[in-house]
A tleap script that builds the chain and sets N, CA, C and O, in Angstrom:
source leaprc.protein.ff14SB
mol = sequence {
  NMET ARG ARG ILE GLU ILE LYS LYS LEU ASP
  VAL LYS SER VAL PHE LYS ILE LEU ILE TYR
  PHE ALA LEU ILE PRO ALA ILE ILE MET VAL
  LEU ILE GLY CYS ILE ALA THR PHE ILE GLY
  PHE ILE THR GLN GLU THR MET ALA ILE PHE
  ILE GLY VAL GLY TYR MET PHE MET PRO ILE
  LEU LEU VAL VAL PHE TYR GLY ALA PHE GLY
  SER LEU PHE ALA LEU LEU TYR ASN GLY LEU
  ALA ASN LYS PHE GLY GLY LEU GLU LEU PHE
  ILE GLU ASP CLYS
}
set mol.1.N position { 0.938 -1.117 0.087 }
set mol.1.CA position { 0.014 -0.084 -0.095 }
set mol.1.C position { 0.717 1.252 0.092 }
set mol.1.O position { 1.293 1.480 1.156 }
set mol.2.N position { 0.695 2.195 -0.947 }
set mol.2.CA position { 1.432 3.501 -1.023 }
set mol.2.C position { 0.519 4.474 -0.623 }
set mol.2.O position { -0.699 4.573 -0.765 }
set mol.3.N position { 1.507 5.288 -0.004 }
set mol.3.CA position { 0.827 6.704 0.534 }
set mol.3.C position { 1.141 7.711 -0.194 }
set mol.3.O position { 2.342 7.818 -0.439 }
set mol.4.N position { 0.409 8.531 -0.644 }
set mol.4.CA position { 0.556 9.756 -1.499 }
set mol.4.C position { 0.044 10.914 -0.893 }
set mol.4.O position { -1.137 10.950 -0.546 }
set mol.5.N position { 0.878 11.956 -0.710 }
set mol.5.CA position { 0.213 13.345 -0.137 }
set mol.5.C position { 0.107 14.372 -1.161 }
set mol.5.O position { 1.041 14.536 -1.947 }
set mol.6.N position { -0.992 15.105 -1.225 }
set mol.6.CA position { -1.329 15.994 -2.206 }
set mol.6.C position { -1.008 17.419 -1.424 }
set mol.6.O position { -1.562 17.757 -0.378 }
set mol.7.N position { -0.086 18.125 -2.076 }
set mol.7.CA position { 0.309 19.299 -1.427 }
set mol.7.C position { -0.088 20.490 -1.993 }
set mol.7.O position { -0.237 21.492 -1.293 }
set mol.8.N position { -0.310 20.495 -3.405 }
set mol.8.CA position { -0.826 21.490 -4.173 }
set mol.8.C position { -1.859 21.221 -5.248 }
set mol.8.O position { -1.862 20.139 -5.835 }
set mol.9.N position { -2.768 22.210 -5.531 }
set mol.9.CA position { -3.845 21.871 -6.539 }
set mol.9.C position { -3.629 23.007 -7.622 }
set mol.9.O position { -3.495 24.183 -7.285 }
set mol.10.N position { -3.601 22.589 -8.944 }
set mol.10.CA position { -3.495 23.799 -9.803 }
set mol.10.C position { -4.825 24.296 -9.896 }
set mol.10.O position { -5.831 23.617 -10.105 }
set mol.11.N position { -4.756 25.685 -9.703 }
set mol.11.CA position { -6.136 26.357 -9.660 }
set mol.11.C position { -6.749 26.510 -11.052 }
set mol.11.O position { -7.951 26.756 -11.143 }
set mol.12.N position { -6.066 26.391 -12.027 }
set mol.12.CA position { -6.742 26.453 -13.531 }
set mol.12.C position { -7.498 25.246 -13.552 }
set mol.12.O position { -8.691 25.365 -13.830 }
set mol.13.N position { -7.027 24.044 -13.304 }
set mol.13.CA position { -7.455 22.797 -13.473 }
set mol.13.C position { -8.813 22.440 -12.478 }
set mol.13.O position { -9.741 21.663 -12.705 }
set mol.14.N position { -8.580 23.239 -11.395 }
set mol.14.CA position { -9.757 23.184 -10.405 }
set mol.14.C position { -11.029 23.948 -10.928 }
set mol.14.O position { -12.206 23.607 -10.813 }
set mol.15.N position { -10.492 25.089 -11.543 }
set mol.15.CA position { -11.451 26.147 -12.156 }
set mol.15.C position { -12.268 25.170 -13.390 }
set mol.15.O position { -13.493 25.114 -13.506 }
set mol.16.N position { -11.481 24.590 -14.076 }
set mol.16.CA position { -11.990 23.998 -15.326 }
set mol.16.C position { -12.894 22.779 -14.696 }
set mol.16.O position { -14.050 22.786 -15.119 }
set mol.17.N position { -12.645 21.949 -13.955 }
set mol.17.CA position { -13.523 20.900 -13.370 }
set mol.17.C position { -14.857 21.259 -12.704 }
set mol.17.O position { -15.915 20.633 -12.751 }
set mol.18.N position { -14.565 22.438 -12.055 }
set mol.18.CA position { -15.882 22.919 -11.290 }
set mol.18.C position { -16.678 23.603 -12.425 }
set mol.18.O position { -17.895 23.549 -12.248 }
set mol.19.N position { -16.297 24.197 -13.488 }
set mol.19.CA position { -17.155 24.625 -14.580 }
set mol.19.C position { -17.764 23.550 -15.402 }
set mol.19.O position { -18.873 23.642 -15.928 }
set mol.20.N position { -16.890 22.420 -15.491 }
set mol.20.CA position { -17.690 21.169 -16.061 }
set mol.20.C position { -18.737 20.594 -15.199 }
set mol.20.O position { -19.670 19.998 -15.736 }
set mol.21.N position { -18.680 20.711 -13.927 }
set mol.21.CA position { -19.509 20.145 -13.069 }
set mol.21.C position { -20.761 21.083 -13.024 }
set mol.21.O position { -21.888 20.610 -12.876 }
set mol.22.N position { -20.542 22.384 -13.152 }
set mol.22.CA position { -21.681 23.322 -13.084 }
set mol.22.C position { -22.475 23.435 -14.298 }
set mol.22.O position { -23.621 23.883 -14.284 }
set mol.23.N position { -21.857 23.018 -15.389 }
set mol.23.CA position { -22.634 23.113 -16.731 }
set mol.23.C position { -23.792 22.164 -16.874 }
set mol.23.O position { -24.779 22.492 -17.533 }
set mol.24.N position { -23.701 21.014 -16.286 }
set mol.24.CA position { -24.849 20.055 -16.378 }
set mol.24.C position { -26.363 20.546 -15.576 }
set mol.24.O position { -27.489 20.454 -16.065 }
set mol.25.N position { -26.034 21.030 -14.345 }
set mol.25.CA position { -27.358 21.591 -13.900 }
set mol.25.C position { -27.530 22.741 -14.589 }
set mol.25.O position { -28.704 22.884 -14.932 }
set mol.26.N position { -26.736 23.704 -14.956 }
set mol.26.CA position { -26.902 25.015 -15.728 }
set mol.26.C position { -27.876 24.742 -16.990 }
set mol.26.O position { -28.780 25.513 -17.314 }
set mol.27.N position { -27.550 23.476 -17.690 }
set mol.27.CA position { -28.230 23.260 -18.857 }
set mol.27.C position { -29.776 22.909 -18.599 }
set mol.27.O position { -30.729 23.282 -19.283 }
set mol.28.N position { -29.795 22.180 -17.560 }
set mol.28.CA position { -31.047 21.680 -16.867 }
set mol.28.C position { -31.941 22.760 -16.686 }
set mol.28.O position { -33.083 22.782 -17.145 }
set mol.29.N position { -31.335 23.793 -15.911 }
set mol.29.CA position { -32.149 25.046 -15.421 }
set mol.29.C position { -32.518 25.800 -16.729 }
set mol.29.O position { -33.663 26.250 -16.784 }
set mol.30.N position { -31.750 25.980 -17.713 }
set mol.30.CA position { -32.040 26.802 -18.813 }
set mol.30.C position { -33.238 26.039 -19.517 }
set mol.30.O position { -34.248 26.643 -19.879 }
set mol.31.N position { -33.083 24.801 -19.674 }
set mol.31.CA position { -34.233 24.119 -20.399 }
set mol.31.C position { -35.635 24.168 -19.628 }
set mol.31.O position { -36.740 24.224 -20.167 }
set mol.32.N position { -35.375 24.138 -18.313 }
set mol.32.CA position { -36.709 24.301 -17.487 }
set mol.32.C position { -37.145 25.874 -17.490 }
set mol.32.O position { -38.333 26.165 -17.352 }
set mol.33.N position { -36.244 26.780 -17.634 }
set mol.33.CA position { -36.704 28.326 -17.804 }
set mol.33.C position { -37.294 28.392 -19.092 }
set mol.33.O position { -38.361 29.000 -19.172 }
set mol.34.N position { -36.735 27.809 -20.274 }
set mol.34.CA position { -37.329 27.923 -21.499 }
set mol.34.C position { -38.624 27.469 -21.441 }
set mol.34.O position { -39.465 28.205 -21.957 }
set mol.35.N position { -39.037 26.330 -20.888 }
set mol.35.CA position { -40.398 25.503 -20.895 }
set mol.35.C position { -41.108 26.320 -20.006 }
set mol.35.O position { -42.249 26.557 -20.403 }
set mol.36.N position { -40.781 26.874 -18.839 }
set mol.36.CA position { -41.728 27.827 -18.077 }
set mol.36.C position { -42.003 29.161 -18.860 }
set mol.36.O position { -43.137 29.640 -18.892 }
set mol.37.N position { -41.026 29.697 -19.436 }
set mol.37.CA position { -41.438 30.958 -20.196 }
set mol.37.C position { -42.344 30.682 -21.248 }
set mol.37.O position { -43.340 31.401 -21.328 }
set mol.38.N position { -42.166 29.687 -22.148 }
set mol.38.CA position { -43.017 29.292 -23.081 }
set mol.38.C position { -44.427 29.117 -22.510 }
set mol.38.O position { -45.354 29.790 -22.962 }
set mol.39.N position { -44.615 28.205 -21.500 }
set mol.39.CA position { -45.923 28.132 -21.006 }
set mol.39.C position { -46.481 29.577 -20.441 }
set mol.39.O position { -47.643 29.938 -20.624 }
set mol.40.N position { -45.680 30.211 -19.861 }
set mol.40.CA position { -46.170 31.589 -19.171 }
set mol.40.C position { -46.611 32.511 -20.367 }
set mol.40.O position { -47.537 33.304 -20.200 }
set mol.41.N position { -45.917 32.408 -21.644 }
set mol.41.CA position { -46.448 33.323 -22.791 }
set mol.41.C position { -47.534 32.718 -23.341 }
set mol.41.O position { -48.419 33.493 -23.704 }
set mol.42.N position { -47.731 31.491 -23.517 }
set mol.42.CA position { -48.960 30.854 -24.078 }
set mol.42.C position { -50.265 31.050 -23.092 }
set mol.42.O position { -51.395 31.196 -23.559 }
set mol.43.N position { -50.022 31.040 -21.846 }
set mol.43.CA position { -51.097 31.084 -20.758 }
set mol.43.C position { -51.224 32.438 -20.283 }
set mol.43.O position { -52.040 32.723 -19.406 }
set mol.44.N position { -50.437 33.314 -20.831 }
set mol.44.CA position { -50.538 34.661 -20.193 }
set mol.44.C position { -50.201 34.962 -18.749 }
set mol.44.O position { -50.604 36.010 -18.243 }
set mol.45.N position { -49.476 34.088 -18.058 }
set mol.45.CA position { -49.363 33.804 -16.713 }
set mol.45.C position { -47.961 34.548 -16.493 }
set mol.45.O position { -46.889 34.042 -16.823 }
set mol.46.N position { -48.107 35.925 -15.841 }
set mol.46.CA position { -46.788 36.638 -15.722 }
set mol.46.C position { -45.815 35.899 -14.920 }
set mol.46.O position { -44.637 35.841 -15.271 }
set mol.47.N position { -46.294 35.273 -13.748 }
set mol.47.CA position { -45.411 34.615 -12.680 }
set mol.47.C position { -44.707 33.513 -13.220 }
set mol.47.O position { -43.616 33.201 -12.744 }
set mol.48.N position { -45.313 32.761 -14.355 }
set mol.48.CA position { -44.447 31.648 -14.840 }
set mol.48.C position { -43.358 32.175 -15.787 }
set mol.48.O position { -42.259 31.623 -15.837 }
set mol.49.N position { -43.706 33.380 -16.632 }
set mol.49.CA position { -42.528 34.281 -17.162 }
set mol.49.C position { -41.485 34.648 -16.335 }
set mol.49.O position { -40.323 34.425 -16.676 }
set mol.50.N position { -41.775 35.214 -15.232 }
set mol.50.CA position { -40.727 35.583 -14.246 }
set mol.50.C position { -39.889 34.379 -13.730 }
set mol.50.O position { -38.660 34.435 -13.676 }
set mol.51.N position { -40.429 33.558 -13.446 }
set mol.51.CA position { -39.714 32.286 -13.045 }
set mol.51.C position { -38.960 31.715 -14.171 }
set mol.51.O position { -37.798 31.340 -14.018 }
set mol.52.N position { -39.639 31.628 -15.410 }
set mol.52.CA position { -38.823 31.138 -16.339 }
set mol.52.C position { -37.710 31.901 -16.712 }
set mol.52.O position { -36.679 31.296 -17.005 }
set mol.53.N position { -37.741 33.316 -16.759 }
set mol.53.CA position { -36.538 34.249 -17.210 }
set mol.53.C position { -35.459 33.858 -15.964 }
set mol.53.O position { -34.315 33.484 -16.221 }
set mol.54.N position { -35.908 33.974 -14.748 }
set mol.54.CA position { -34.995 33.739 -13.630 }
set mol.54.C position { -34.295 32.372 -13.697 }
set mol.54.O position { -33.148 32.229 -13.275 }
set mol.55.N position { -34.954 31.450 -14.193 }
set mol.55.CA position { -34.256 30.143 -14.452 }
set mol.55.C position { -33.264 30.142 -15.602 }
set mol.55.O position { -32.327 29.346 -15.668 }
set mol.56.N position { -33.498 30.986 -16.415 }
set mol.56.CA position { -32.570 31.209 -17.613 }
set mol.56.C position { -31.234 31.833 -17.298 }
set mol.56.O position { -30.154 31.451 -17.748 }
set mol.57.N position { -31.458 32.962 -16.369 }
set mol.57.CA position { -30.172 33.586 -16.062 }
set mol.57.C position { -29.508 33.047 -14.791 }
set mol.57.O position { -28.338 33.330 -14.533 }
set mol.58.N position { -30.167 32.362 -14.090 }
set mol.58.CA position { -29.508 31.854 -12.708 }
set mol.58.C position { -28.297 31.054 -13.091 }
set mol.58.O position { -27.340 31.164 -12.326 }
set mol.59.N position { -28.172 30.330 -14.051 }
set mol.59.CA position { -27.060 29.358 -14.454 }
set mol.59.C position { -25.623 30.212 -14.704 }
set mol.59.O position { -24.481 29.814 -14.472 }
set mol.60.N position { -25.962 31.243 -15.138 }
set mol.60.CA position { -24.788 32.136 -15.372 }
set mol.60.C position { -24.218 32.302 -14.032 }
set mol.60.O position { -23.026 32.030 -13.888 }
set mol.61.N position { -24.991 32.764 -12.905 }
set mol.61.CA position { -24.170 32.965 -11.650 }
set mol.61.C position { -23.949 31.760 -11.147 }
set mol.61.O position { -22.950 31.718 -10.430 }
set mol.62.N position { -24.544 30.740 -11.273 }
set mol.62.CA position { -24.297 29.344 -10.923 }
set mol.62.C position { -22.846 28.988 -11.209 }
set mol.62.O position { -22.076 28.593 -10.334 }
set mol.63.N position { -22.488 29.168 -12.609 }
set mol.63.CA position { -21.130 28.711 -13.137 }
set mol.63.C position { -20.119 29.891 -12.676 }
set mol.63.O position { -18.942 29.578 -12.500 }
set mol.64.N position { -20.494 31.133 -12.488 }
set mol.64.CA position { -19.610 31.951 -12.124 }
set mol.64.C position { -19.161 31.667 -10.630 }
set mol.64.O position { -17.975 31.609 -10.302 }
set mol.65.N position { -20.064 31.521 -9.886 }
set mol.65.CA position { -19.877 31.335 -8.303 }
set mol.65.C position { -19.079 29.852 -8.068 }
set mol.65.O position { -18.201 29.715 -7.217 }
set mol.66.N position { -19.468 28.931 -8.835 }
set mol.66.CA position { -18.683 27.482 -8.880 }
set mol.66.C position { -17.269 27.964 -9.156 }
set mol.66.O position { -16.463 27.817 -8.238 }
set mol.67.N position { -16.914 28.435 -10.118 }
set mol.67.CA position { -15.754 28.681 -10.631 }
set mol.67.C position { -14.804 29.440 -9.616 }
set mol.67.O position { -13.711 29.027 -9.231 }
set mol.68.N position { -15.347 30.482 -9.296 }
set mol.68.CA position { -15.035 31.512 -8.326 }
set mol.68.C position { -14.655 31.061 -6.905 }
set mol.68.O position { -13.530 31.288 -6.460 }
set mol.69.N position { -15.490 30.495 -6.278 }
set mol.69.CA position { -15.273 29.701 -4.997 }
set mol.69.C position { -14.466 28.655 -5.030 }
set mol.69.O position { -13.660 28.520 -4.109 }
set mol.70.N position { -14.509 27.802 -5.985 }
set mol.70.CA position { -13.651 26.615 -6.176 }
set mol.70.C position { -12.130 27.141 -6.476 }
set mol.70.O position { -11.148 26.505 -6.092 }
set mol.71.N position { -12.045 28.299 -7.160 }
set mol.71.CA position { -10.588 28.828 -7.356 }
set mol.71.C position { -10.014 29.254 -5.882 }
set mol.71.O position { -8.953 28.855 -5.401 }
set mol.72.N position { -10.900 30.107 -5.302 }
set mol.72.CA position { -10.705 30.456 -3.860 }
set mol.72.C position { -10.226 29.302 -2.882 }
set mol.72.O position { -9.267 29.447 -2.124 }
set mol.73.N position { -10.915 28.243 -2.961 }
set mol.73.CA position { -10.712 27.295 -1.974 }
set mol.73.C position { -9.496 26.417 -2.307 }
set mol.73.O position { -8.914 25.689 -1.502 }
set mol.74.N position { -9.157 26.606 -3.763 }
set mol.74.CA position { -7.860 25.692 -4.135 }
set mol.74.C position { -6.721 26.704 -3.594 }
set mol.74.O position { -5.716 26.294 -3.014 }
set mol.75.N position { -6.960 27.937 -3.822 }
set mol.75.CA position { -5.630 28.741 -3.204 }
set mol.75.C position { -5.548 28.632 -1.549 }
set mol.75.O position { -4.488 28.580 -0.927 }
set mol.76.N position { -6.794 28.608 -0.993 }
set mol.76.CA position { -6.695 28.584 0.375 }
set mol.76.C position { -6.321 27.089 0.790 }
set mol.76.O position { -5.843 26.926 1.912 }
set mol.77.N position { -6.488 26.112 0.048 }
set mol.77.CA position { -5.899 24.910 0.276 }
set mol.77.C position { -4.449 24.754 0.147 }
set mol.77.O position { -3.782 24.211 1.027 }
set mol.78.N position { -3.937 25.232 -0.963 }
set mol.78.CA position { -2.498 25.316 -1.238 }
set mol.78.C position { -1.682 25.917 -0.152 }
set mol.78.O position { -0.631 25.443 0.279 }
set mol.79.N position { -2.318 27.109 0.286 }
set mol.79.CA position { -1.619 27.755 1.449 }
set mol.79.C position { -1.614 27.053 2.737 }
set mol.79.O position { -0.612 27.178 3.441 }
set mol.80.N position { -2.631 26.303 3.159 }
set mol.80.CA position { -2.798 25.663 4.286 }
set mol.80.C position { -2.200 24.241 4.279 }
set mol.80.O position { -1.899 23.673 5.329 }
set mol.81.N position { -2.006 23.576 2.825 }
set mol.81.CA position { -1.356 22.172 2.860 }
set mol.81.C position { 0.113 22.652 3.144 }
set mol.81.O position { 0.715 22.037 4.024 }
set mol.82.N position { 0.698 23.582 2.562 }
set mol.82.CA position { 2.088 23.817 2.811 }
set mol.82.C position { 2.353 24.082 4.444 }
set mol.82.O position { 3.481 23.877 4.892 }
set mol.83.N position { 1.466 24.462 5.160 }
set mol.83.CA position { 1.536 24.841 6.430 }
set mol.83.C position { 1.379 23.474 7.447 }
set mol.83.O position { 2.148 23.177 8.361 }
set mol.84.N position { 0.309 22.826 7.071 }
set mol.84.CA position { -0.289 21.794 7.878 }
set mol.84.C position { -0.064 20.416 7.233 }
set mol.84.O position { -0.140 19.409 7.937 }
set mol.85.N position { 0.184 20.342 6.042 }
set mol.85.CA position { 0.316 19.143 5.329 }
set mol.85.C position { -0.780 18.844 4.475 }
set mol.85.O position { -1.883 19.271 4.817 }
set mol.86.N position { -0.678 18.200 3.444 }
set mol.86.CA position { -1.884 17.886 2.411 }
set mol.86.C position { -2.574 16.788 2.690 }
set mol.86.O position { -2.390 16.203 3.758 }
set mol.87.N position { -3.356 16.404 1.884 }
set mol.87.CA position { -4.428 15.319 1.773 }
set mol.87.C position { -3.618 14.103 1.666 }
set mol.87.O position { -2.619 14.128 0.946 }
set mol.88.N position { -3.937 13.050 2.299 }
set mol.88.CA position { -3.057 11.799 2.270 }
set mol.88.C position { -4.070 10.737 1.618 }
set mol.88.O position { -5.184 10.573 2.115 }
set mol.89.N position { -3.708 10.126 0.652 }
set mol.89.CA position { -4.065 8.987 -0.131 }
set mol.89.C position { -3.437 7.915 0.016 }
set mol.89.O position { -2.220 7.891 -0.167 }
set mol.90.N position { -4.195 6.710 0.407 }
set mol.90.CA position { -3.485 5.303 0.399 }
set mol.90.C position { -4.136 4.528 -0.727 }
set mol.90.O position { -5.330 4.259 -0.859 }
set mol.91.N position { -2.935 4.171 -1.652 }
set mol.91.CA position { -3.423 3.557 -2.816 }
set mol.91.C position { -2.695 1.885 -2.679 }
set mol.91.O position { -1.495 1.677 -2.498 }
set mol.92.N position { -3.713 0.873 -2.811 }
set mol.92.CA position { -3.337 -0.272 -2.765 }
set mol.92.C position { -2.705 -0.833 -4.139 }
set mol.92.O position { -3.197 -0.513 -5.221 }
set mol.93.N position { -1.698 -1.603 -4.049 }
set mol.93.CA position { -1.122 -2.230 -5.311 }
set mol.93.C position { -1.606 -3.360 -5.487 }
set mol.93.O position { -1.831 -4.092 -4.524 }
set mol.94.N position { -1.862 -3.727 -6.733 }
set mol.94.CA position { -2.249 -5.229 -7.097 }
set mol.94.C position { -1.554 -5.875 -7.952 }
set mol.94.O position { -1.849 -7.036 -8.236 }
savepdb mol mol.pdb
quit
């Protein structure tokens, strides 16, 4: 069994991975927003239009916040891992 310690995370790669993870719920939210807006226009229901438009713009904030906070936490991890030690993984050889 090998022991590996992760002392540093690349901020760009953390940002990219979190953007990829945020894209799937963002696409689903945009689709729900388009459907709600379409139904709101057909039925003349203003609340459905407001909800639909909100669901179409919220994914932008979702992706931005995922990327920003993920990068911030990667920088924080890099600073604390140098001081206190990094994440230790145990890998079993077969």
